[in-house]
C-alpha positions as CSV (number, residue, x, y, z in Angstrom):
1,M,251.8,132.6,-15.6
2,G,253.7,135.6,-17.3
3,R,253.2,137.2,-20.4
4,I,255.3,138.2,-23.4
5,I,254.2,140.8,-25.9
6,I,256.1,141.3,-29.1
7,F,256.1,144.8,-30.9
8,T,256.7,145.3,-34.6
9,G,256.0,147.6,-37.2
10,K,257.7,149.5,-40.3
11,G,260.8,151.4,-39.3
12,G,259.8,154.9,-37.9
13,V,256.5,154.2,-37.0
14,G,257.1,154.5,-33.2
15,K,256.9,150.9,-32.1
16,T,259.6,151.7,-29.5
17,S,257.7,154.4,-28.1
18,V,254.5,152.5,-27.6
19,A,256.5,149.4,-26.0
20,A,258.0,151.7,-24.0
21,A,254.6,153.1,-22.7
22,H,253.4,149.5,-22.2
23,A,256.3,148.8,-20.1
24,I,255.7,152.0,-17.9
25,A,252.0,150.9,-17.7
26,S,253.1,147.5,-16.6
27,A,255.5,148.8,-14.0
28,N,252.8,151.2,-12.7
29,E,250.5,148.5,-12.1
30,G,253.2,146.9,-9.7
31,K,253.9,144.3,-12.2
32,N,257.7,143.3,-12.5
33,T,258.5,144.1,-16.2
34,L,261.4,143.7,-18.3
35,L,261.7,145.7,-21.6
36,V,263.8,144.1,-24.3
37,S,265.2,145.6,-27.3
38,A,265.7,142.9,-29.7
39,D,266.4,145.4,-32.7
40,M,270.1,145.7,-33.5
41,A,269.7,149.6,-33.7
42,H,269.2,149.8,-30.0
43,N,267.4,153.1,-28.8
44,L,265.8,152.3,-25.3
45,G,268.7,154.3,-23.9
46,D,267.9,157.3,-26.2
47,I,264.0,157.2,-24.8
48,F,265.0,156.8,-21.2
49,Q,268.0,158.8,-21.6
50,T,270.3,156.4,-19.7
51,E,272.9,153.8,-20.7
52,V,271.7,150.2,-21.0
53,G,273.7,147.7,-22.8
54,G,273.7,143.8,-22.6
55,H,272.8,143.3,-19.2
56,T,269.7,144.1,-17.2
57,K,269.4,147.7,-15.7
58,K,266.7,148.6,-13.5
59,V,265.4,152.2,-14.3
60,R,262.7,152.5,-11.6
61,D,260.5,150.3,-9.5
62,H,259.4,147.4,-11.3
63,L,261.0,148.2,-14.5
64,S,264.1,147.1,-15.9
65,L,265.8,147.3,-19.5
66,L,267.9,144.9,-21.7
67,E,269.6,145.7,-25.0
68,L,270.2,142.2,-26.3
69,D,273.5,141.5,-28.3
70,P,273.1,138.3,-30.5
71,D,277.0,137.8,-30.9
72,M,277.5,138.0,-27.2
73,L,274.9,135.7,-26.5
74,M,275.9,133.3,-28.9
75,K,279.4,133.1,-27.6
76,E,279.1,133.6,-23.6
77,E,275.4,132.2,-23.0
78,F,274.7,129.4,-25.8
79,P,278.1,128.0,-26.7
80,N,276.6,124.6,-27.2
81,V,274.0,125.7,-29.7
82,N,276.5,127.3,-31.6
83,K,278.6,123.9,-31.7
84,A,275.7,122.2,-32.7
85,I,275.1,124.5,-35.7
86,G,278.9,124.2,-36.4
87,A,278.4,120.4,-36.2
88,L,275.7,120.1,-38.6
89,M,277.3,122.3,-41.0
90,G,280.4,120.1,-40.7
91,S,278.5,117.2,-42.2
92,S,277.7,119.5,-45.1
93,G,281.6,119.7,-46.0
94,F,282.5,122.7,-44.2
95,S,285.2,122.2,-42.2
96,A,284.7,122.8,-38.1
97,G,287.2,125.6,-38.3
98,S,285.3,127.5,-41.0
99,V,282.2,127.7,-38.9
100,G,283.2,128.8,-35.2
101,D,283.0,132.2,-34.5
102,N,282.4,133.4,-37.9
103,F,279.5,131.2,-38.6
104,I,276.5,133.1,-39.8
105,I,273.2,132.2,-41.3
106,P,271.5,135.2,-42.4
107,G,269.1,135.9,-39.4
108,F,270.5,133.2,-37.3
109,E,272.2,135.2,-34.9
110,N,268.8,136.5,-33.8
111,L,268.1,133.2,-32.7
112,F,270.1,133.5,-29.5
113,S,268.1,136.7,-28.7
114,L,265.0,134.5,-28.6
115,L,266.7,131.8,-26.6
116,K,267.8,134.7,-24.1
117,I,264.0,135.7,-24.1
118,R,262.9,132.3,-23.3
119,D,265.4,131.7,-20.6
120,I,264.2,135.0,-18.9
121,Y,260.6,133.9,-19.1
122,E,261.4,130.6,-17.5
123,S,263.2,132.3,-14.7
124,G,260.1,133.8,-13.4
125,E,261.7,137.0,-12.2
126,Y,259.5,139.2,-14.4
127,D,255.7,139.1,-14.7
128,R,255.7,140.7,-18.1
129,I,258.5,140.7,-21.0
130,I,257.9,143.5,-23.4
131,V,259.9,142.9,-26.5
132,D,260.6,145.8,-29.0
133,C,261.6,143.9,-32.2
134,A,263.5,145.1,-35.4
135,P,261.3,146.3,-38.3
136,T,258.9,144.0,-40.1
137,G,261.0,141.9,-42.4
138,E,263.5,141.3,-39.9
139,T,260.8,140.4,-37.3
140,L,259.2,137.9,-39.6
141,S,262.8,136.2,-40.3
142,L,263.3,136.1,-36.5
143,L,259.8,134.6,-35.7
144,K,260.1,131.9,-38.2
145,L,263.5,130.6,-37.4
146,P,262.9,128.3,-34.8
147,E,260.2,126.3,-36.9
148,L,262.3,126.3,-39.9
149,L,265.4,124.9,-37.7
150,T,263.2,122.3,-36.1
151,W,261.9,121.3,-39.9
152,Y,265.3,120.8,-41.0
153,M,266.5,119.0,-37.9
154,E,263.3,116.7,-38.2
155,K,264.3,115.9,-41.6
156,F,268.1,115.1,-40.5
157,F,267.7,112.9,-37.5
158,P,265.8,109.8,-38.6
159,V,268.8,109.0,-40.5
160,G,271.3,111.1,-39.1
161,K,272.8,108.8,-36.4
162,V,272.9,105.8,-38.7
163,M,274.7,108.0,-41.4
164,V,277.1,108.9,-38.5
165,R,277.8,105.5,-37.8
166,V,278.2,103.6,-41.0
167,L,279.9,106.5,-43.0
168,A,282.1,108.2,-40.4
169,P,285.0,105.9,-40.8
170,V,285.3,106.3,-44.5
171,S,284.1,109.8,-45.1
172,K,287.0,111.8,-44.1
173,V,289.6,109.6,-46.3
174,K,287.2,109.2,-49.5
175,Y,285.2,112.3,-49.8
176,K,287.2,114.7,-47.3
177,V,284.3,115.4,-45.3
178,T,284.2,115.2,-41.5
179,L,280.9,114.0,-40.1
180,P,279.7,114.9,-36.8
181,T,280.9,112.8,-33.9
182,H,278.3,111.0,-31.6
183,K,278.7,113.7,-29.2
184,A,278.0,116.5,-31.7
185,M,274.8,114.4,-32.7
186,N,273.8,114.3,-29.2
187,E,274.4,118.4,-29.2
188,I,272.4,118.7,-32.4
189,E,269.5,116.5,-31.0
190,E,269.6,118.6,-27.7
191,M,269.3,121.9,-29.9
192,H,266.3,120.5,-31.6
193,G,264.5,120.1,-28.2
194,Q,265.3,123.6,-27.3
195,M,263.8,124.7,-30.6
196,V,260.6,122.6,-30.0
197,L,260.4,124.2,-26.7
198,L,261.0,128.0,-27.9
199,Q,258.0,127.3,-30.5
200,E,255.7,126.0,-28.0
201,L,256.2,129.2,-25.7
202,L,256.1,131.8,-28.6
203,K,252.9,130.3,-30.2
204,D,251.3,129.8,-26.8
205,P,248.2,132.1,-27.1
206,E,247.9,132.2,-23.4
207,I,251.5,133.6,-22.9
208,C,252.9,135.3,-26.2
209,S,251.1,137.7,-28.7
210,V,252.3,140.2,-31.2
211,R,251.3,143.8,-31.4
212,L,251.5,146.0,-34.8
213,V,252.4,149.5,-34.8
214,C,251.7,151.5,-37.9
215,V,250.7,155.3,-39.1
216,P,248.2,156.2,-41.3
217,E,250.1,156.2,-44.7
218,K,249.7,154.1,-47.7
219,M,253.1,152.1,-47.8
220,V,252.9,151.5,-44.1
221,V,249.3,150.4,-44.0
222,E,250.1,148.1,-46.9
223,E,252.8,146.5,-45.2
224,T,251.1,146.2,-41.8
225,K,248.4,144.2,-43.9
226,R,251.4,141.9,-45.1
227,N,252.8,141.6,-41.9
228,F,249.4,140.6,-40.4
229,M,248.8,138.1,-43.0
230,Y,252.3,136.5,-42.8
231,L,252.2,136.3,-39.0
232,N,249.0,134.2,-39.5
233,L,250.7,132.0,-41.8
234,Y,253.3,131.2,-39.2
235,D,250.8,130.7,-36.7
236,Y,251.4,133.6,-34.4
237,Q,248.6,135.5,-32.4
238,V,248.2,139.1,-33.4
239,D,245.9,140.6,-30.5
240,R,246.1,144.5,-31.1
241,V,246.9,147.1,-33.6
242,F,248.0,150.6,-32.7
243,I,247.8,153.7,-35.2
244,N,250.2,156.3,-34.2
245,R,250.6,159.7,-34.8
246,I,246.9,160.7,-35.8
247,L,246.5,164.5,-36.2
248,P,243.6,166.2,-34.3
249,D,240.5,167.2,-36.0
250,E,241.3,170.9,-35.8
251,T,244.7,171.7,-36.9
252,G,244.7,175.3,-37.5
253,S,246.4,174.8,-40.8
254,D,245.0,174.1,-44.3
255,F,248.2,172.0,-45.0
256,M,247.8,169.9,-41.9
257,N,244.2,169.6,-42.3
258,R,244.7,168.0,-46.1
259,W,247.1,165.5,-44.3
260,R,244.4,164.9,-41.8
261,D,242.1,164.0,-44.3
262,I,244.5,161.7,-45.9
263,Q,244.8,160.0,-42.4
264,K,241.6,159.5,-41.9
265,K,241.1,157.5,-45.5
266,Y,243.7,154.9,-44.2
267,I,242.3,154.9,-40.6
268,E,239.0,153.7,-42.0
269,E,241.1,151.1,-44.2
270,I,243.0,149.8,-41.3
271,E,239.6,149.3,-39.3
272,R,238.1,147.5,-42.1
273,V,240.7,145.1,-42.4
274,F,241.5,144.6,-38.7
275,T,237.8,143.8,-37.9
276,E,238.6,141.0,-35.5
277,V,241.6,142.7,-33.9
278,P,241.2,145.7,-31.4
279,V,242.5,148.8,-32.9
280,T,244.0,151.8,-30.5
281,K,244.6,155.4,-31.8
282,I,247.5,157.6,-30.5
283,P,247.4,161.1,-31.4
284,W,250.2,163.0,-32.7
285,Y,251.9,164.9,-29.8
286,S,253.1,168.3,-30.2
287,Q,256.5,167.6,-28.5
288,E,258.9,164.6,-29.1
289,V,258.2,161.4,-26.9
290,R,261.6,161.1,-25.2
291,G,262.4,160.7,-21.7
292,K,260.7,159.2,-18.8
293,E,258.2,162.0,-18.4
294,A,257.1,161.8,-22.3
295,I,256.8,157.9,-21.9
296,E,254.8,158.3,-18.7
297,H,252.2,160.8,-20.3
298,L,251.8,158.5,-23.3
299,A,251.3,155.5,-20.9
300,D,248.9,157.6,-19.0
301,D,247.1,159.3,-21.9
302,V,246.6,156.6,-24.2
303,L,247.1,153.3,-22.8
304,K,244.3,153.2,-20.1
305,I,242.9,150.3,-21.9
306,P,240.7,147.9,-19.8
307,D,242.6,144.5,-19.6
308,L,245.4,145.9,-21.7
309,F,248.1,143.1,-21.0
310,E,245.2,140.3,-21.6
311,I,245.5,138.6,-24.9
312,G,242.3,140.4,-26.8
313,V,241.9,137.8,-29.6
314,Q,242.4,134.0,-29.7
315,S,241.7,132.1,-32.9
316,E,242.8,128.8,-34.3
317,K,244.8,129.6,-37.5
318,E,245.1,125.9,-38.4
319,T,242.4,123.4,-38.3
320,Y,241.7,120.1,-39.7
321,E,238.2,118.9,-40.5
322,V,236.9,115.4,-41.4
323,I,235.5,115.3,-44.7
324,D,234.2,112.6,-47.2
325,G,237.4,110.3,-47.9
326,G,239.9,112.7,-46.0
327,Y,240.4,115.8,-44.2
328,C,240.2,119.7,-45.0
329,L,243.1,121.7,-43.8
330,T,242.2,125.5,-43.2
331,V,244.8,128.0,-42.7
332,K,243.8,131.9,-42.2
333,L,245.6,134.1,-44.5
334,P,243.8,137.3,-44.0
335,G,244.4,140.0,-46.7
336,A,246.2,137.5,-49.2
337,D,245.8,137.5,-52.9
338,S,244.8,134.4,-54.1
339,D,246.9,134.7,-57.3
340,K,250.0,134.9,-55.0
341,V,249.1,131.9,-53.1
342,S,250.5,128.4,-54.1
343,V,250.4,124.8,-52.5
344,A,252.6,122.0,-53.2
345,V,251.9,118.8,-51.3
346,H,254.9,116.2,-50.5
347,D,254.8,112.6,-48.7
348,M,255.3,114.2,-45.2
349,D,254.5,118.1,-45.6
350,I,252.6,120.7,-47.3
351,D,254.6,123.7,-48.5
352,I,252.2,127.0,-48.5
353,K,254.1,129.8,-50.3
354,V,252.4,133.4,-50.2
355,N,254.6,135.9,-52.4
356,N,258.1,135.4,-51.2
357,Y,257.4,133.4,-47.9
358,N,257.3,129.8,-47.8
359,R,255.9,127.7,-44.7
360,C,256.4,123.9,-44.6
361,I,253.7,122.2,-42.4
362,P,254.4,118.6,-41.4
363,L,251.3,116.8,-41.9
364,P,249.8,114.5,-39.2
365,N,250.7,110.8,-39.3
366,T,247.2,109.9,-40.5
367,L,247.8,112.3,-43.5
368,R,251.3,111.2,-44.5
369,G,251.4,110.5,-48.4
370,A,247.9,112.3,-48.6
371,Q,247.0,113.5,-52.0
372,V,245.6,117.2,-52.4
373,M,242.3,116.9,-54.1
374,D,241.1,120.7,-54.1
375,V,242.5,123.9,-53.1
376,S,240.3,127.2,-52.7
377,F,240.8,130.5,-51.4
378,S,237.9,132.7,-50.0
379,E,237.0,135.0,-47.0
380,N,240.7,135.0,-45.9
381,K,240.7,131.3,-45.7
382,L,242.9,128.7,-47.6
383,Q,241.4,125.3,-47.7
384,I,243.4,122.2,-48.6
385,S,241.1,119.2,-49.2
386,L,243.3,115.8,-48.5
387,K,242.7,112.4,-49.3
388,T,244.4,109.8,-47.5
389,K,246.8,107.5,-48.9
390,D,244.3,104.4,-48.8
391,V,241.8,106.0,-51.1
392,S,244.5,107.4,-53.5
393,E,247.1,105.8,-55.5
394,E,249.3,108.8,-56.0
395,A,251.8,109.9,-53.4
396,G,251.0,113.6,-54.0
397,K,251.2,116.4,-56.4
398,D,251.9,120.0,-56.9
399,V,249.0,122.5,-56.8
400,K,249.5,126.0,-58.6
401,Q,247.0,128.3,-57.4
402,P,243.7,128.2,-55.2
């Protein structure tokens, strides 16, 4: 079984260098390794001082590079997925011609990068795929996209084909709307299947994990903590944190010593927050980490960690427990502020909103139509007590804050 390791962090913290060092270390073990850039601001070529581009390029034994171009992937490798989305938009009143090559949902084009990574993994050509992702916000948008699309399509399909069969003859004449054809519906259904498989791959704790890279500065540390919380919300496995650019104990400069003392405060904060996740410290090198030799040095000097490529932490983030009269759903939200967490239950779903991020969790069949009896948040865990429909006459209600 292969491994996929996704690196993310605030822009400028050195995540590409850390990802590249992992790739070198993996290749040094004799494992066929692919280092993929899913960040539109590609800089693998800068680090390895070579042209890379949209096709895999071997740079040494057991190591290849790839810079993904979502627009090219959308047009050349996944045209059916684009057609399926176009058909789905057509059902909303957009003409097919207005979708085509110009069709873009914010962040949607990055879906094709994930599909490409999935195809590369399933080819079995590489033992390890190291993914250098975009800065935090874009990565979160990327990783939640498969689940979001799956949710929308699952809501659409129970009645979708019936609507097409019944309304198609009159929709174009009366409402000036062209509904998807039967063939287009099949394409949408096929894409739904691809989204389900993609989710299963990315959320399989035996295969995929996310590693966070930060530097010991206040704004970066705060963003890293939020990133960790949101990744937990969307059920992704974070198995290691890297603190980059740590100043040495002896700097020889009063100015740098003051910065070292500031760093120590934030390093201690990171270690307090990530008690269940291994934390690796990377020194601030006197020279720029650029070129194969510099990356080799980083790999040799820092990443000689036992079981570096094993998933260091595995924990269930969503669990159901039987309680009197129903079930309790527990979701881990490390570092969340209870005042910023809200829960809304509907007949088939629970919406959990944390700050500006919202996740819709489909309920198991036994809890369809359940009522929320209590919501609490303590010790980084959101607990939602649900009464099953047969013990509650109400279909559901909104709950403000735990």
